C-alpha positions in Angstrom: 6.1 -27.0 -45.2 5.1 -23.4 -45.8 3.4 -21.8 -42.9 -0.4 -21.5 -42.5 0.1 -17.9 -43.4 1.5 -18.7 -46.8 -1.2 -21.3 -47.5 -3.9 -18.7 -46.7 -2.3 -16.0 -48.9 -1.5 -18.2 -51.8 -5.0 -18.1 -53.3 -4.9 -14.3 -53.3 -1.5 -13.9 -55.1 -1.7 -16.8 -57.5 -1.1 -15.5 -61.0 0.4 -18.5 -62.7 -1.9 -20.8 -64.6 -1.1 -24.5 -65.5 -1.3 -25.1 -69.2 0.8 -25.6 -72.4 2.9 -28.3 -73.9 6.5 -29.6 -73.5 9.4 -28.3 -75.6 12.4 -30.2 -76.8 15.9 -28.7 -76.3 17.3 -27.2 -79.5 18.2 -23.9 -81.1 17.0 -20.6 -79.6 13.3 -20.4 -80.2 10.4 -18.1 -79.2 7.6 -20.6 -79.7 8.7 -23.5 -77.5 6.2 -24.4 -74.7 5.9 -26.9 -71.9 3.1 -28.6 -70.3 2.8 -27.0 -66.9 3.7 -23.9 -64.9 6.9 -23.1 -66.8 7.9 -23.3 -70.4 11.2 -23.2 -72.3 11.6 -19.9 -74.2 15.1 -20.5 -75.7 18.2 -22.7 -75.6 21.5 -21.2 -76.5 24.9 -22.8 -76.9 27.3 -20.7 -74.8 30.5 -22.8 -74.4 32.1 -25.6 -72.5 30.8 -26.6 -69.0 28.8 -23.4 -68.1 28.1 -22.9 -64.4 27.4 -19.6 -62.6 25.1 -17.0 -64.2 24.9 -13.3 -63.4 22.9 -10.5 -65.0 23.4 -6.8 -65.6 21.2 -4.6 -63.4 18.5 -4.3 -66.0 18.9 -7.9 -67.1 19.8 -7.1 -70.7 23.1 -9.0 -70.4 23.9 -12.4 -68.9 27.4 -13.4 -67.8 28.0 -17.1 -67.8 31.1 -18.7 -66.2 32.5 -21.3 -68.7 34.5 -23.6 -66.4 35.5 -25.9 -69.3 37.2 -23.2 -71.3 38.4 -20.6 -68.7 36.2 -17.8 -70.0 33.1 -15.7 -69.3 30.4 -15.8 -72.0 28.7 -12.4 -72.4 25.2 -13.1 -73.6 22.8 -10.6 -75.2 19.6 -11.7 -73.5 17.2 -10.1 -76.0 19.1 -11.3 -79.1 19.9 -14.7 -77.5 23.4 -14.6 -78.7 26.9 -14.7 -77.3 28.3 -11.2 -77.8 31.8 -11.8 -76.4 34.0 -14.0 -74.3 36.3 -12.8 -71.6 39.4 -14.7 -70.5 38.8 -15.7 -66.9 41.6 -17.8 -65.5 41.4 -21.5 -64.6 38.1 -23.3 -64.1 35.9 -20.3 -63.4 32.8 -21.6 -61.7 31.0 -18.3 -60.8 31.3 -14.5 -60.8 29.8 -11.6 -59.0 29.9 -7.9 -59.7 31.7 -5.5 -57.4 31.8 -1.7 -57.6 34.8 -1.7 -59.9 34.3 -4.9 -61.8 34.0 -8.6 -61.1 35.3 -11.3 -58.8 35.6 -14.8 -60.4 36.1 -18.0 -58.5 39.0 -20.3 -59.7 37.9 -23.8 -58.6 41.2 -25.5 -59.3 43.5 -22.6 -58.3 41.9 -22.0 -54.9 41.6 -18.2 -55.6 39.3 -15.4 -56.6 40.6 -13.3 -59.4 39.5 -9.8 -60.4 38.2 -8.5 -63.7 37.7 -4.8 -64.5 34.4 -3.5 -65.9 35.4 -4.3 -69.4 36.2 -7.9 -68.6 40.1 -7.6 -68.5 41.9 -9.5 -65.8 43.4 -7.2 -63.2 47.0 -8.4 -62.5 48.0 -9.2 -59.0 44.5 -8.7 -57.6 44.1 -12.2 -56.4 42.6 -13.6 -53.2 43.5 -16.9 -51.7 40.3 -18.5 -50.3 41.2 -22.1 -49.8 40.8 -25.1 -52.0 37.8 -25.4 -54.3 36.0 -22.0 -54.3 32.7 -22.7 -56.1 29.6 -20.5 -56.3 28.8 -17.2 -54.6 25.5 -16.7 -52.8 22.6 -16.1 -55.3 22.8 -12.3 -54.7 24.5 -9.8 -52.5 23.0 -8.9 -49.1 23.6 -5.5 -47.6 26.7 -5.0 -49.8 28.3 -8.4 -49.1 28.3 -11.8 -50.8 29.6 -15.2 -49.6 31.4 -18.1 -51.2 32.2 -21.6 -50.0 35.5 -23.3 -50.6 34.6 -27.0 -51.1 37.8 -28.7 -50.1 38.9 -26.4 -47.2 35.5 -26.3 -45.5 35.2 -22.6 -45.3 32.6 -19.8 -46.0 34.2 -16.6 -47.1 32.7 -13.0 -46.8 33.3 -10.6 -49.7 32.8 -6.9 -49.5 31.1 -6.0 -52.9 31.9 -2.3 -52.6 35.7 -2.8 -52.4 36.1 -6.3 -53.8 38.0 -7.2 -50.7 37.7 -10.7 -49.2 37.2 -10.6 -45.4 36.8 -13.2 -42.7 35.9 -16.8 -43.2 33.8 -19.2 -41.1 34.2 -23.0 -40.7 31.6 -25.2 -42.2 30.9 -28.9 -42.4 32.7 -31.4 -44.7 32.7 -30.3 -48.4 30.4 -27.3 -48.3 28.4 -26.5 -51.3 27.0 -23.0 -52.3 25.3 -21.1 -49.5 22.3 -18.8 -49.2 21.9 -15.9 -46.8 18.8 -14.3 -45.2 17.6 -10.8 -46.2 19.5 -9.1 -43.3 22.7 -10.9 -43.6 22.0 -12.6 -40.2 22.1 -16.3 -41.1 23.9 -18.3 -43.8 22.7 -21.8 -44.6 25.5 -24.0 -46.0 24.8 -27.6 -47.3 27.7 -30.0 -46.5 27.9 -32.7 -49.1 29.9 -35.3 -47.2 28.3 -34.7 -43.7 24.8 -34.8 -44.9 24.2 -31.6 -42.9 23.4 -27.9 -43.2 25.6 -25.5 -41.2 23.7 -22.5 -39.9 26.1 -19.6 -39.5 25.2 -16.5 -37.4 27.1 -14.0 -39.6 26.5 -11.0 -37.4 28.0 -12.6 -34.3 30.5 -14.9 -36.1 29.4 -18.2 -34.7 27.7 -21.5 -35.7 24.2 -21.6 -34.4 23.2 -25.1 -35.6 24.3 -28.1 -37.6 21.2 -29.8 -39.0 21.2 -33.4 -40.2 19.2 -33.4 -43.4 19.9 -36.1 -46.0 22.4 -37.9 -48.1 24.5 -35.6 -50.3 23.0 -32.1 -49.8 24.4 -30.3 -52.9 22.6 -27.0 -53.0 19.9 -25.0 -51.4 17.9 -21.7 -51.4 15.7 -19.8 -49.0 12.1 -19.3 -49.8 11.1 -15.8 -50.8 9.7 -15.1 -47.3 12.8 -16.6 -45.6 10.6 -18.9 -43.7 12.3 -22.1 -45.0 15.6 -23.2 -46.4 15.2 -25.7 -49.1 17.9 -28.3 -49.6 18.5 -30.2 -52.8 19.7 -33.7 -51.8 21.6 -35.4 -54.6 22.2 -38.6 -52.7 18.6 -39.3 -51.7 16.7 -37.5 -54.6 14.6 -35.3 -52.4 14.2 -31.7 -51.3 14.2 -31.1 -47.6 12.7 -28.0 -45.9 14.3 -26.5 -42.7 12.5 -23.8 -40.7 14.8 -20.8 -40.4 13.9 -20.1 -36.8 13.9 -23.5 -35.2 16.3 -25.1 -37.6 14.1 -28.2 -37.6 13.3 -30.3 -40.7 9.6 -29.6 -41.4 9.0 -31.4 -44.7 10.5 -33.6 -47.5 9.6 -33.9 -51.1 10.8 -36.9 -53.3 8.0 -38.0 -55.6 8.5 -36.5 -59.1 12.1 -35.3 -58.6 14.7 -36.4 -61.1 18.1 -37.9 -60.5 20.6 -36.0 -58.3 18.8 -32.8 -57.3 21.7 -30.3 -57.2 20.6 -26.6 -57.4 17.3 -24.8 -56.5 15.8 -21.4 -57.0 12.4 -20.0 -55.8 10.2 -18.1 -58.2 9.6 -14.4 -57.4 6.0 -14.9 -56.4 7.1 -17.5 -53.8 4.7 -20.1 -55.1 7.2 -22.4 -56.8 10.8 -23.6 -56.7 12.8 -24.9 -59.7 15.1 -27.8 -58.9 18.0 -28.8 -61.2 18.3 -32.6 -61.6 22.0 -32.9 -62.4 21.9 -36.7 -62.9 19.9 -36.4 -66.0 18.4 -33.6 -68.2 15.4 -32.2 -66.3 14.3 -29.5 -64.0 11.5 -30.2 -61.5 9.0 -27.5 -60.7 7.9 -27.7 -57.0 4.5 -26.3 -55.9 5.4 -24.9 -52.5 1.8 -24.6 -51.4 1.0 -28.2 -52.2 4.5 -29.5 -51.2 4.7 -31.5 -54.3 6.3 -31.6 -57.7 4.0 -30.0 -60.3 6.1 -30.4 -63.5 9.3 -31.8 -65.0 10.9 -30.1 -67.9 13.6 -31.5 -70.2 16.3 -28.8 -70.5 19.6 -30.4 -71.6 22.3 -32.8 -70.4 23.4 -32.3 -66.8 21.8 -29.1 -65.7 24.0 -27.7 -63.0 23.2 -24.1 -61.9 19.8 -22.3 -62.0 19.3 -18.5 -61.3 16.5 -16.0 -61.5 16.5 -13.1 -64.0 16.1 -9.5 -62.5 12.7 -9.2 -64.0 11.3 -11.6 -61.4 9.7 -13.8 -64.0 12.3 -15.7 -66.1 14.7 -18.5 -64.8 17.9 -19.4 -66.5 19.6 -22.8 -66.3 23.2 -23.8 -67.3 23.6 -27.3 -68.7 27.2 -28.5 -68.0 27.5 -31.3 -70.5 25.3 -29.8 -73.2 27.1 -26.4 -73.0 23.8 -24.6 -73.2 21.9 -21.8 -71.4 18.2 -22.4 -71.2 15.7 -19.6 -70.6 12.4 -20.5 -68.9 9.3 -18.4 -68.3 5.9 -18.9 -66.6 3.2 -19.9 -69.0 1.1 -16.9 -67.9 2.9 -13.6 -67.2 3.2 -12.9 -63.5 3.6 -9.3 -64.3 0.7 -8.9 -66.7 -2.2 -7.2 -65.0 -4.5 -8.5 -67.6 -3.6 -12.1 -67.0 -6.1 -12.4 -64.2 -9.4 -10.6 -63.8 -9.6 -9.4 -60.3 -12.9 -7.7 -60.7 -13.7 -4.1 -59.5 -11.0 -2.5 -57.3 -12.3 -1.6 -53.9 -10.6 0.5 -51.3 -9.3 -1.3 -48.2 -9.6 0.1 -44.7 -6.5 0.0 -42.5 -6.2 0.5 -38.7 -2.7 1.2 -37.3 -2.8 0.2 -33.6 0.3 1.1 -31.6 1.1 -1.4 -28.8 2.9 -1.0 -25.4 3.5 -4.8 -25.1 4.2 -5.6 -21.4 2.6 -2.3 -20.5 -0.8 -3.6 -21.4 -0.5 -6.0 -18.4 -0.2 -3.1 -15.8 -2.1 -0.3 -17.5 -5.7 0.5 -16.8 -6.1 3.0 -19.6 -4.7 0.6 -22.2 -5.2 -2.8 -20.6 -5.5 -6.1 -22.4 -9.2 -5.8 -21.9 -9.1 -2.5 -23.8 -7.0 -4.1 -26.6 -9.5 -7.0 -26.8 -12.5 -4.6 -27.0 -10.7 -2.5 -29.7 -10.0 -5.6 -31.8 -13.6 -6.7 -31.5 -14.8 -3.3 -32.5 -12.3 -3.1 -35.4 -13.3 -6.6 -36.5 -10.5 -7.0 -39.1 -10.4 -9.4 -42.0 -6.6 -9.6 -41.7 -4.4 -9.0 -38.7 -0.9 -8.0 -39.6 1.3 -8.8 -36.6 4.7 -8.1 -35.2 5.5 -11.8 -35.4 8.3 -13.1 -37.7 6.9 -15.3 -40.5 9.3 -18.1 -39.7 8.0 -18.3 -36.1 4.3 -18.3 -36.8 3.9 -21.9 -37.9 5.2 -23.3 -34.6 3.2 -20.8 -32.5 0.0 -21.5 -34.4 0.6 -25.3 -34.2 1.1 -25.1 -30.5 -2.0 -23.1 -30.0 -4.1 -25.5 -32.1 -2.7 -28.5 -30.3 -3.1 -27.6 -26.7 -3.8 -23.9 -26.4 -0.4 -23.1 -24.9 2.1 -21.1 -27.0 5.7 -21.6 -26.1 7.4 -20.2 -29.2 9.7 -17.6 -27.4 9.4 -14.6 -29.7 5.6 -14.9 -29.9 5.0 -15.7 -26.3 6.7 -12.5 -25.1 3.8 -10.3 -26.5 0.8 -10.3 -24.2 -1.4 -8.7 -26.8 -1.0 -11.9 -28.9 -1.1 -14.4 -26.1 -4.1 -12.9 -24.3 -5.9 -11.3 -27.2 -5.0 -12.6 -30.7 -5.0 -16.3 -30.0 -8.2 -16.3 -27.9 -10.0 -14.0 -30.3 -9.1 -16.3 -33.3 -11.8 -18.6 -31.9 -14.3 -15.8 -31.8 -13.6 -13.6 -34.8 -13.0 -14.5 -38.4 -9.6 -12.9 -39.2 -6.5 -14.2 -40.9 -3.2 -13.7 -39.1 -0.4 -12.3 -41.3 3.0 -12.4 -39.5 5.1 -9.5 -40.9 8.0 -8.8 -38.5 11.5 -8.5 -40.0 13.1 -9.4 -36.6 15.8 -12.0 -36.4 17.6 -13.2 -33.3 21.2 -12.6 -34.6 20.2 -9.0 -35.5 18.8 -8.5 -32.0 21.8 -10.0 -30.3 24.3 -8.0 -32.4 22.5 -4.8 -31.7 22.4 -5.3 -28.0 26.1 -6.2 -27.8 27.0 -3.2 -30.0 25.1 -0.7 -27.9 26.4 -2.1 -24.6 30.0 -1.8 -25.9 29.3 1.7 -27.3 27.9 2.9 -24.0 31.0 1.7 -22.1 33.6 3.0 -24.5 35.3 6.1 -23.1 36.4 7.2 -26.6 32.7 7.4 -27.6 31.5 9.2 -24.4 30.6 12.4 -26.2 28.5 10.8 -28.9 26.8 8.5 -26.3 26.0 11.6 -24.3 24.4 13.1 -27.4 22.2 10.1 -27.8 21.2 10.0 -24.1 20.4 13.7 -24.2 18.1 13.1 -27.2 16.5 10.1 -25.3 15.8 12.4 -22.4 14.4 15.1 -24.6 12.1 12.5 -26.3 11.0 11.1 -22.9 10.1 14.6 -21.8 8.1 15.3 -24.9 6.3 12.0 -24.5 5.5 12.7 -20.9 3.3 15.7 -21.6 0.5 13.1 -21.3 0.4 9.7 -19.7 2.5 7.2 -21.7 -0.2 4.5 -21.6 -3.0 6.8 -22.8 -4.2 5.2 -26.1 -5.6 8.5 -27.4 -2.2 10.2 -26.9 -0.3 7.2 -28.4 -2.4 7.5 -31.6 -1.6 11.0 -32.4 1.0 12.5 -34.8 2.4 14.5 -31.8 3.3 11.2 -30.1 5.1 10.0 -33.2 7.0 13.3 -33.5 8.1 13.1 -29.8 9.3 9.5 -30.4 11.3 10.7 -33.4 13.3 13.0 -31.2 15.1 10.0 -29.9 15.1 7.7 -32.9 16.6 10.2 -35.5 19.9 10.5 -33.7 19.8 6.8 -32.9 19.7 6.1 -36.6 22.3 8.8 -37.4 24.8 7.7 -34.8 24.4 3.9 -34.9 22.5 2.9 -38.0 25.4 2.2 -40.3 27.3 0.1 -37.8 24.3 -1.8 -36.5 23.2 -2.6 -40.0 19.9 -4.6 -40.1 19.3 -3.6 -36.4 19.3 0.1 -37.3 16.1 2.0 -36.9 15.6 2.7 -40.6 16.7 -0.8 -41.6 14.4 -2.7 -39.2 11.4 -0.5 -40.1 12.1 -1.0 -43.8 12.2 -4.8 -43.2 8.9 -4.7 -41.2 7.3 -2.5 -43.8 8.4 -4.7 -46.7 6.4 -7.5 -45.2 3.5 -5.3 -44.5 3.5 -3.9 -48.0 3.5 -7.3 -49.6 0.4 -8.2 -47.6 -1.2 -4.9 -48.6 -0.4 -5.6 -52.3 -1.7 -9.1 -52.0 -5.1 -7.8 -50.9 -5.3 -4.5 -52.8 -8.7 -3.8 -54.2 -10.6 -6.4 -52.2 -12.5 -3.9 -50.0 -11.3 -5.6 -46.7 -10.3 -4.3 -43.4 -6.7 -4.8 -42.2 -5.4 -4.3 -38.6 -1.7 -3.6 -38.1 -0.3 -4.0 -34.6 3.3 -3.1 -33.7 5.1 -1.4 -30.9 3.9 2.2 -30.7 7.3 3.6 -31.8 7.0 1.9 -35.2 3.6 3.5 -35.8 5.0 6.8 -37.1 7.2 5.3 -39.9 4.4 3.0 -41.0 1.8 5.7 -41.1 4.0 7.8 -43.3 4.2 5.0 -45.8 0.5 4.2 -45.5 -0.4 7.8 -46.3 1.3 7.5 -49.6 -1.0 4.7 -50.8 -4.1 5.5 -52.8 -5.7 2.1 -52.3 -6.3 2.3 -48.6 -8.4 4.4 -46.2 -6.8 5.0 -42.9 -9.3 4.8 -40.0 -8.8 6.8 -36.9 -8.2 4.8 -33.7 -10.0 7.5 -31.7 -13.3 6.5 -33.3 -12.9 3.0 -32.1 -12.0 4.2 -28.6 -15.2 6.3 -28.7 -17.2 3.2 -29.7 -15.9 1.2 -26.7 -16.3 4.1 -24.3 -12.6 4.8 -23.7 
C-alpha cells in the first residue's frame, strides 16, 4: 500500500471530486460523462488493432500504432480526427520518438524499424531485438527507453538521441512491457509465464530480484513517487503492489477489477491508477489512498494499452477489437485553481538545517542533543527528511512495532534514529521523506569514482579534482567544521562549492543520476512537491539534509515567494548555543 507519508499528504493535494454519470462508447463527443472520478470525453475510430500511443511534445498530436494494418494513425487531438496514416511495417505494436524520427516495434518480425520525422520508413535502418518486441517503457528516462522482447526473454536499451539499440538484459519467461524508475536505476519487468517480476539494476547491469507476484502478470507501472510498482495480473484478476526498495509485495487489490487486467497507468496527481481490463470492455479506476477500486468505466471491446497525455490530466486508451481510441478526463480539472477553494493564502516558514550525520555523535558543538533542542525550538509542522520515500514505510512500521528501526538507509542517520523517531512521540509533526537516493545509483557512482581514481590515463583530471577538494577543505577549515553557526552561512556553502563544481564538471555526465547536479535536482523535486502541496497554509517546514546540499536548496528556496526563510542562528540563540 502507499506509505504513511502518502496517506497524510493525500488530503492536502486532493483536487478530484467524485460525481457525474456513465457514458456509452460511440462517436467522438464532448458531453459524455461517467459516474465517478473519470469520464469519457471522446471515442474515435482509428483503425485495426490499435496498441501503443505516443504524443507530440505539446500533446496536440497522438500517434497510435495500428498493429492490424501495419500503419501509424496520426491523430489531431483537438479535432478528434485521424489526420494521416503512415506505413509502419509488420505488426507495429508501439513507437517512440528519437532525435531524428521514430523507432517502431515489429512484433512478428523481431525488429525495430526507423521512421523519419515525416513518417517515412528509413531503408536499412533496422535493429534485430529478438522475437516479439512489444511496447516501449511509458516514457524516456535520461535519454533512454527500454523495450521487452516477449519470446526471447530480453529487455533492450535504446538511446533516444541516436536511435541506436544498445545492450540487453535477460528477463523471466515471456516478459511484458517494463517501467523504469526516475533515475534509470531499476527496471521492473512482468513475466507472464513465470508469474514474476524481474527487477533489473540498469546502472550496474545485473538482476537484483525476481519477485513472485501472481498468475499472468501482463503489465505494470510505477506510482508517481516511485514508492511502489503496480502489477496488472491478468491470470488472477488483481493488481499487486511491490515496494521498490525491499521488492516485497505489500498489497493486493481484486474487488472491483474486471476480467484480465492488462495495462496500468497512474494519474499525474498520484491519487489514482487506471487499469485496463482486456478480457472485457472496461477500465477500473483504483483509489491509491484507499487501496480499492473506485470506479469502472465502459470504454470499448478489449482495451489493451493506456497512456497519459502530456497535460497531466487526460488518459488515452486503445481498444484492440473496437479499433478505437478513447479519451478520458477527470470529472473536475486537476489544473483548474478555481476547482477547489483553498481559502486565504498564507506564507509558510521554512528552516533549512544542514546535518553532519555521523559527526553529530562525536561533536560537542553540534551534538545530537543540540539537534534535538533545535528541533524542539523550531517545532515544525512538517519535517522534510533525507529519507527515500520508498524506504519510509518500512522504517516507520518498525518503529511503531517495537521502537527499533533496522531499515538500512534510514538507520545510518543518527539524527533520525536518535532525534526524529523519539521526538515523533513528543512533537506534532508529519514526516515527509524526500530523498532521491537509490542504491544502484550509489553503487554505480562509487565504482565509477574508484575506477577513475586508479586509471593512469585520467591522472591529470583526477589531480584537478583532488586539488579542488583540498582547496575546498582549506576554505571550510577557517572555522571548526562542526560549528553549527559556521555551517549555516553562505560562506560555508561557497567553500563547499569549490569542490563540488569541478566534481560536477568532470564526472556529472558519466555518473548520470549520481552526479552532483542530478542528485540535488532529484532531492529538490521531492522537496518542491511537498512545498507545493502545503503552499499557502501558513505552516512551518523543517528541511534536514547533509550540510553540502544546503547551498543548492537555499538557492531554490530564495526564488519562492510563498515562503519565509528563517535564520538558523536565531534558533541557536534561543537554545543558548
